[in-house]
Z-matrix of the N, CA and C atoms (Angstrom, degrees):
N
C 1 1.449
C 2 1.525 1 109.01
N 3 1.306 2 115.81 1 146.59
C 4 1.463 3 121.38 2 176.52
C 5 1.531 4 108.41 3 -117.13
N 6 1.310 5 115.78 4 128.10
C 7 1.457 6 121.28 5 178.87
C 8 1.524 7 109.29 6 -96.79
N 9 1.326 8 116.36 7 135.02
C 10 1.456 9 122.55 8 175.31
C 11 1.522 10 107.03 9 -106.00
N 12 1.314 11 115.95 10 117.64
C 13 1.460 12 121.35 11 -174.69
C 14 1.521 13 108.85 12 -108.69
N 15 1.325 14 115.51 13 113.62
C 16 1.455 15 121.56 14 -178.97
C 17 1.517 16 112.44 15 -82.67
N 18 1.317 17 114.60 16 161.37
C 19 1.459 18 121.53 17 179.66
C 20 1.528 19 110.95 18 -58.83
N 21 1.346 20 117.98 19 -33.70
C 22 1.461 21 119.93 20 -178.54
C 23 1.521 22 111.52 21 -65.95
N 24 1.338 23 117.33 22 -41.54
C 25 1.463 24 120.25 23 178.44
C 26 1.523 25 110.95 24 -69.80
N 27 1.313 26 116.24 25 -39.52
C 28 1.460 27 120.53 26 179.21
C 29 1.529 28 110.47 27 -63.84
N 30 1.327 29 117.35 28 -48.43
C 31 1.468 30 121.30 29 -179.11
C 32 1.524 31 111.27 30 -64.03
N 33 1.322 32 116.82 31 -46.04
C 34 1.465 33 120.45 32 -178.84
C 35 1.520 34 111.04 33 -60.80
N 36 1.322 35 116.71 34 -46.66
C 37 1.462 36 119.53 35 -178.10
C 38 1.521 37 112.08 36 -70.15
N 39 1.317 38 117.75 37 -34.25
C 40 1.465 39 120.11 38 174.67
C 41 1.527 40 110.13 39 -62.80
N 42 1.319 41 116.85 40 -45.07
C 43 1.464 42 120.25 41 179.59
C 44 1.527 43 111.31 42 -65.47
N 45 1.320 44 117.70 43 -38.68
C 46 1.469 45 120.58 44 176.13
C 47 1.526 46 109.57 45 -57.44
N 48 1.317 47 116.50 46 -50.00
C 49 1.466 48 120.46 47 -176.85
C 50 1.525 49 112.02 48 -66.61
N 51 1.323 50 117.51 49 -40.13
C 52 1.470 51 120.53 50 178.22
C 53 1.524 52 110.05 51 -63.50
N 54 1.326 53 117.05 52 -48.47
C 55 1.466 54 120.57 53 -178.65
C 56 1.523 55 111.67 54 -64.89
N 57 1.327 56 117.68 55 -40.64
C 58 1.464 57 119.92 56 178.97
C 59 1.524 58 111.26 57 -65.93
N 60 1.318 59 117.48 58 -34.32
C 61 1.465 60 120.09 59 179.50
C 62 1.528 61 111.33 60 -70.27
N 63 1.315 62 116.20 61 -21.22
C 64 1.465 63 120.89 62 -179.40
C 65 1.516 64 110.93 63 -109.22
N 66 1.342 65 115.25 64 24.73
C 67 1.463 66 122.42 65 177.12
C 68 1.517 67 113.06 66 53.04
N 69 1.334 68 115.99 67 40.32
C 70 1.454 69 120.62 68 175.48
C 71 1.511 70 114.88 69 77.28
N 72 1.330 71 118.11 70 10.44
C 73 1.464 72 121.61 71 178.21
C 74 1.523 73 108.72 72 -60.93
N 75 1.341 74 116.29 73 100.70
C 76 1.461 75 119.09 74 -173.46
C 77 1.527 76 113.67 75 -76.84
N 78 1.331 77 117.55 76 3.24
C 79 1.463 78 118.75 77 171.67
C 80 1.529 79 110.07 78 -77.51
N 81 1.327 80 116.82 79 -10.90
C 82 1.467 81 122.77 80 178.83
C 83 1.525 82 109.81 81 -108.80
N 84 1.313 83 117.21 82 43.84
C 85 1.467 84 121.51 83 -173.76
C 86 1.525 85 112.49 84 -97.97
N 87 1.331 86 116.26 85 44.58
C 88 1.453 87 121.41 86 -175.30
C 89 1.529 88 109.49 87 -138.34
N 90 1.326 89 115.26 88 145.35
C 91 1.466 90 121.18 89 175.65
C 92 1.528 91 107.44 90 -138.40
N 93 1.324 92 116.49 91 131.72
C 94 1.466 93 119.80 92 -179.36
C 95 1.525 94 109.98 93 -80.35
N 96 1.311 95 114.95 94 160.79
C 97 1.465 96 119.30 95 176.34
C 98 1.527 97 110.56 96 -64.40
N 99 1.324 98 117.05 97 -35.01
C 100 1.470 99 120.25 98 177.84
C 101 1.528 100 110.40 99 -63.07
N 102 1.331 101 116.72 100 -42.29
C 103 1.469 102 120.30 101 177.12
C 104 1.523 103 110.69 102 -63.58
N 105 1.330 104 116.21 103 -40.46
C 106 1.467 105 119.63 104 178.97
C 107 1.524 106 111.55 105 -62.63
N 108 1.319 107 116.62 106 -40.74
C 109 1.467 108 119.77 107 179.09
C 110 1.525 109 111.05 108 -62.73
N 111 1.330 110 117.05 109 -43.14
C 112 1.472 111 120.69 110 179.35
C 113 1.527 112 111.00 111 -66.75
N 114 1.317 113 116.39 112 -44.18
C 115 1.468 114 121.29 113 178.57
C 116 1.523 115 109.88 114 -62.38
N 117 1.314 116 116.83 115 -46.36
C 118 1.462 117 120.97 116 179.03
C 119 1.515 118 112.31 117 -59.97
N 120 1.330 119 116.71 118 -42.38
C 121 1.468 120 120.43 119 178.31
C 122 1.522 121 110.69 120 -62.27
N 123 1.323 122 117.20 121 -39.79
C 124 1.469 123 120.65 122 177.99
C 125 1.526 124 111.47 123 -67.17
N 126 1.325 125 117.02 124 -38.84
C 127 1.469 126 120.84 125 177.92
C 128 1.526 127 109.97 126 -62.33
N 129 1.330 128 117.14 127 -45.81
C 130 1.468 129 121.36 128 178.73
C 131 1.529 130 110.12 129 -62.73
N 132 1.327 131 116.94 130 -42.68
C 133 1.466 132 121.27 131 178.76
C 134 1.531 133 110.66 132 -62.83
N 135 1.325 134 116.65 133 -44.69
C 136 1.467 135 121.79 134 178.54
C 137 1.529 136 110.31 135 -58.53
N 138 1.320 137 116.64 136 -47.49
C 139 1.466 138 120.03 137 179.42
C 140 1.524 139 110.79 138 -62.85
N 141 1.326 140 116.95 139 -38.15
C 142 1.456 141 120.84 140 176.80
C 143 1.517 142 111.95 141 -60.47
N 144 1.329 143 116.16 142 -40.08
C 145 1.465 144 120.58 143 177.29
C 146 1.526 145 111.69 144 -64.76
N 147 1.327 146 116.51 145 -24.13
C 148 1.465 147 121.39 146 178.86
C 149 1.526 148 111.59 147 -90.25
N 150 1.325 149 116.11 148 3.81
C 151 1.461 150 120.76 149 179.56
C 152 1.518 151 114.41 150 84.23
N 153 1.325 152 116.78 151 15.95
C 154 1.464 153 121.88 152 -179.70
C 155 1.527 154 109.76 153 -110.19
N 156 1.315 155 116.05 154 151.96
C 157 1.462 156 121.54 155 175.08
C 158 1.521 157 108.49 156 -102.47
N 159 1.328 158 115.11 157 145.66
C 160 1.462 159 119.89 158 178.25
C 161 1.521 160 109.57 159 -147.59
N 162 1.324 161 114.90 160 148.25
C 163 1.456 162 122.53 161 178.85
C 164 1.525 163 107.80 162 -129.60
N 165 1.335 164 116.12 163 131.83
C 166 1.461 165 120.90 164 175.00
C 167 1.522 166 109.34 165 -87.86
N 168 1.323 167 116.27 166 139.64
C 169 1.463 168 121.83 167 178.06
C 170 1.528 169 106.79 168 -115.88
N 171 1.343 170 115.01 169 92.10
C 172 1.461 171 120.68 170 -170.80
C 173 1.520 172 114.01 171 -122.35
N 174 1.302 173 118.58 172 24.64
C 175 1.466 174 120.39 173 -177.67
C 176 1.528 175 111.33 174 -66.81
N 177 1.323 176 115.91 175 161.65
C 178 1.467 177 120.95 176 177.10
C 179 1.527 178 110.05 177 -60.54
N 180 1.335 179 116.17 178 -39.05
C 181 1.465 180 120.48 179 178.99
C 182 1.529 181 110.93 180 -61.12
N 183 1.317 182 117.02 181 -45.08
C 184 1.465 183 120.48 182 179.04
C 185 1.523 184 111.65 183 -67.38
N 186 1.322 185 116.45 184 -35.11
C 187 1.461 186 120.23 185 177.19
C 188 1.526 187 110.16 186 -65.52
N 189 1.327 188 117.47 187 -45.29
C 190 1.468 189 120.84 188 177.34
C 191 1.521 190 111.13 189 -60.48
N 192 1.330 191 116.17 190 -41.46
C 193 1.466 192 120.90 191 178.20
C 194 1.531 193 110.09 192 -61.64
N 195 1.333 194 117.01 193 -43.68
C 196 1.461 195 120.91 194 178.58
C 197 1.525 196 110.95 195 -61.10
N 198 1.333 197 116.35 196 -45.66
C 199 1.462 198 120.19 197 -177.99
C 200 1.524 199 111.68 198 -63.50
N 201 1.324 200 116.74 199 -30.64
C 202 1.463 201 121.38 200 176.78
C 203 1.532 202 110.81 201 -78.78
N 204 1.320 203 116.25 202 -51.56
C 205 1.469 204 121.26 203 -175.69
C 206 1.531 205 112.43 204 -65.62
N 207 1.314 206 116.49 205 -37.00
C 208 1.464 207 120.85 206 -177.70
C 209 1.527 208 111.04 207 -113.78
N 210 1.321 209 116.39 208 39.03
C 211 1.465 210 120.94 209 -178.16
C 212 1.527 211 112.20 210 -63.58
N 213 1.321 212 116.85 211 -19.09
C 214 1.458 213 119.53 212 175.87
C 215 1.529 214 111.75 213 -76.23
N 216 1.343 215 117.60 214 -13.31
C 217 1.460 216 122.28 215 179.36
C 218 1.529 217 113.41 216 -108.18
N 219 1.335 218 116.81 217 -41.64
C 220 1.466 219 120.54 218 -168.24
C 221 1.522 220 112.66 219 -124.70
N 222 1.322 221 114.37 220 149.66
C 223 1.457 222 121.83 221 172.70
C 224 1.533 223 107.36 222 -139.32
N 225 1.329 224 115.55 223 142.45
C 226 1.461 225 119.37 224 177.46
C 227 1.522 226 108.54 225 -82.46
N 228 1.315 227 116.37 226 139.69
C 229 1.458 228 121.51 227 -175.87
C 230 1.524 229 109.59 228 -151.08
N 231 1.319 230 116.11 229 -170.43
C 232 1.464 231 122.79 230 174.11
C 233 1.518 232 108.61 231 -131.14
N 234 1.328 233 115.64 232 151.26
C 235 1.456 234 120.11 233 173.78
C 236 1.522 235 109.02 234 -79.24
N 237 1.324 236 116.24 235 176.55
C 238 1.468 237 120.85 236 175.64
C 239 1.521 238 111.46 237 -59.94
N 240 1.339 239 115.58 238 -25.84
C 241 1.470 240 121.02 239 179.73
C 242 1.526 241 111.94 240 -91.83
N 243 1.324 242 116.22 241 13.76
C 244 1.474 243 122.86 242 178.13
C 245 1.531 244 113.73 243 66.40
N 246 1.339 245 116.71 244 26.15
C 247 1.461 246 120.50 245 175.53
C 248 1.528 247 108.58 246 -86.25
N 249 1.323 248 118.46 247 132.65
C 250 1.459 249 120.00 248 177.15
C 251 1.523 250 110.26 249 -64.45
N 252 1.333 251 115.18 250 140.11
C 253 1.461 252 119.98 251 -172.83
C 254 1.525 253 111.27 252 -152.18
N 255 1.319 254 114.21 253 169.60
C 256 1.460 255 122.28 254 173.84
C 257 1.520 256 107.23 255 -116.07
N 258 1.324 257 115.08 256 132.70
C 259 1.460 258 121.33 257 -178.48
C 260 1.523 259 109.56 258 -117.00
N 261 1.317 260 115.53 259 141.94
C 262 1.458 261 121.03 260 173.90
C 263 1.523 262 108.10 261 -77.47
N 264 1.314 263 116.17 262 130.84
C 265 1.473 264 120.18 263 -178.80
C 266 1.523 265 111.10 264 -61.75
N 267 1.313 266 114.36 265 145.94
C 268 1.461 267 120.35 266 176.56
C 269 1.527 268 108.96 267 -58.74
N 270 1.305 269 115.10 268 141.05
C 271 1.456 270 120.81 269 -179.63
C 272 1.516 271 113.74 270 93.36
N 273 1.328 272 117.23 271 -16.78
C 274 1.468 273 120.88 272 177.10
C 275 1.526 274 108.72 273 -90.06
N 276 1.325 275 115.83 274 143.48
C 277 1.459 276 121.57 275 -174.94
C 278 1.524 277 111.23 276 -121.02
N 279 1.319 278 114.81 277 171.92
C 280 1.461 279 120.72 278 174.34
C 281 1.523 280 109.49 279 -57.83
N 282 1.314 281 117.03 280 -42.07
C 283 1.474 282 120.67 281 179.13
C 284 1.522 283 111.47 282 -60.07
N 285 1.319 284 117.06 283 -40.61
C 286 1.469 285 120.73 284 177.17
C 287 1.524 286 110.73 285 -61.61
N 288 1.329 287 116.23 286 -44.37
C 289 1.466 288 120.63 287 179.26
C 290 1.524 289 111.16 288 -63.11
N 291 1.320 290 116.53 289 -45.24
C 292 1.468 291 120.47 290 -179.60
C 293 1.517 292 110.32 291 -61.25
N 294 1.328 293 116.35 292 -47.08
C 295 1.467 294 120.15 293 -178.59
C 296 1.527 295 111.62 294 -61.45
N 297 1.320 296 116.96 295 -40.59
C 298 1.468 297 120.03 296 -176.28
C 299 1.527 298 113.88 297 -82.17
N 300 1.331 299 117.16 298 -36.71
C 301 1.464 300 119.43 299 -169.40
C 302 1.528 301 115.63 300 -114.43
N 303 1.315 302 118.97 301 -4.78
C 304 1.469 303 118.48 302 179.75
C 305 1.517 304 114.03 303 -114.37
N 306 1.290 305 118.27 304 -14.69
C 307 1.466 306 119.31 305 -173.98
C 308 1.518 307 113.94 306 -71.41
N 309 1.317 308 118.60 307 -20.02
C 310 1.461 309 121.11 308 -176.63
C 311 1.525 310 113.46 309 -108.90
N 312 1.315 311 118.58 310 -3.14
C 313 1.464 312 121.51 311 -175.33
C 314 1.526 313 112.15 312 -69.28
N 315 1.325 314 115.64 313 145.11
C 316 1.462 315 120.88 314 170.25
C 317 1.527 316 107.52 315 -61.23
N 318 1.322 317 116.84 316 143.97
C 319 1.462 318 120.82 317 -176.58
C 320 1.528 319 111.90 318 -58.89
N 321 1.327 320 117.66 319 -38.15
C 322 1.468 321 120.21 320 179.76
C 323 1.526 322 111.47 321 -61.95
N 324 1.315 323 116.56 322 -41.15
C 325 1.469 324 120.91 323 179.82
C 326 1.528 325 109.98 324 -70.27
N 327 1.313 326 117.22 325 -42.28
C 328 1.461 327 121.28 326 177.83
C 329 1.529 328 110.57 327 -58.65
N 330 1.321 329 116.25 328 -46.52
C 331 1.468 330 119.85 329 178.82
C 332 1.524 331 111.42 330 -62.72
N 333 1.324 332 117.10 331 -36.10
C 334 1.464 333 120.47 332 177.45
C 335 1.530 334 110.71 333 -65.82
N 336 1.327 335 117.50 334 -42.05
C 337 1.464 336 120.95 335 178.23
C 338 1.530 337 111.61 336 -63.18
N 339 1.334 338 116.69 337 -32.11
C 340 1.460 339 121.60 338 -174.61
C 341 1.525 340 113.72 339 -96.80
N 342 1.307 341 117.69 340 -6.59
C 343 1.462 342 121.65 341 -176.82
C 344 1.527 343 111.62 342 -58.06
N 345 1.311 344 115.62 343 138.32
C 346 1.462 345 120.42 344 177.72
C 347 1.529 346 110.91 345 -57.19
N 348 1.318 347 116.05 346 -36.72
C 349 1.466 348 121.16 347 -179.55
C 350 1.532 349 111.36 348 -64.46
N 351 1.323 350 117.54 349 -45.77
C 352 1.464 351 119.93 350 -178.45
C 353 1.526 352 111.21 351 -73.27
N 354 1.311 353 116.35 352 -40.97
C 355 1.464 354 120.94 353 -178.11
C 356 1.526 355 111.06 354 -66.53
N 357 1.333 356 117.10 355 -30.57
C 358 1.468 357 119.64 356 -178.40
C 359 1.529 358 111.55 357 -59.50
N 360 1.318 359 117.78 358 -30.02
C 361 1.469 360 121.13 359 177.09
C 362 1.524 361 109.86 360 -63.51
N 363 1.317 362 117.10 361 -42.83
C 364 1.469 363 121.48 362 179.41
C 365 1.514 364 111.81 363 -68.93
N 366 1.311 365 115.75 364 -46.33
C 367 1.457 366 120.09 365 -173.79
C 368 1.525 367 110.62 366 -66.89
N 369 1.313 368 117.45 367 -42.34
C 370 1.470 369 120.12 368 176.56
C 371 1.521 370 109.98 369 -59.58
N 372 1.335 371 116.74 370 -43.66
C 373 1.463 372 121.10 371 -179.09
C 374 1.525 373 110.97 372 -62.50
N 375 1.325 374 116.86 373 -47.79
C 376 1.463 375 119.77 374 -172.73
C 377 1.525 376 112.79 375 -74.29
N 378 1.329 377 118.13 376 -19.13
C 379 1.459 378 119.67 377 178.81
C 380 1.523 379 113.06 378 -92.79
N 381 1.324 380 118.16 379 -1.74
C 382 1.463 381 120.62 380 -178.63
C 383 1.519 382 112.31 381 -69.40
N 384 1.302 383 117.03 382 -30.25
C 385 1.477 384 119.81 383 -174.22
C 386 1.501 385 113.28 384 -81.75
């Protein structure tokens, strides 16, 4: 089986893991595109190690579609260092993200998003600043 992982699932799961690692500190509700690319690559690698194939769908067109379709969850922004990023809208919580973006995922993909190995890429990145 081949899993197709969209930018919306990647962003939502990255934000879930970042927020959970910071005990829900919603001042850290942002993930850069560079972080998403690294996290996505680790997720694909993890699935490959499990004997599964996966493809990331991260085009600008798909990103624009996500920002429109899920505008109640995400907004495009920049970090203090002017890095392009995706921010979780104010008022949205980890529980909201889990309910919307994790309830339908294949178990293999969910485990890849939650793996200590894949999450470590995000956590190391977000704690550097």
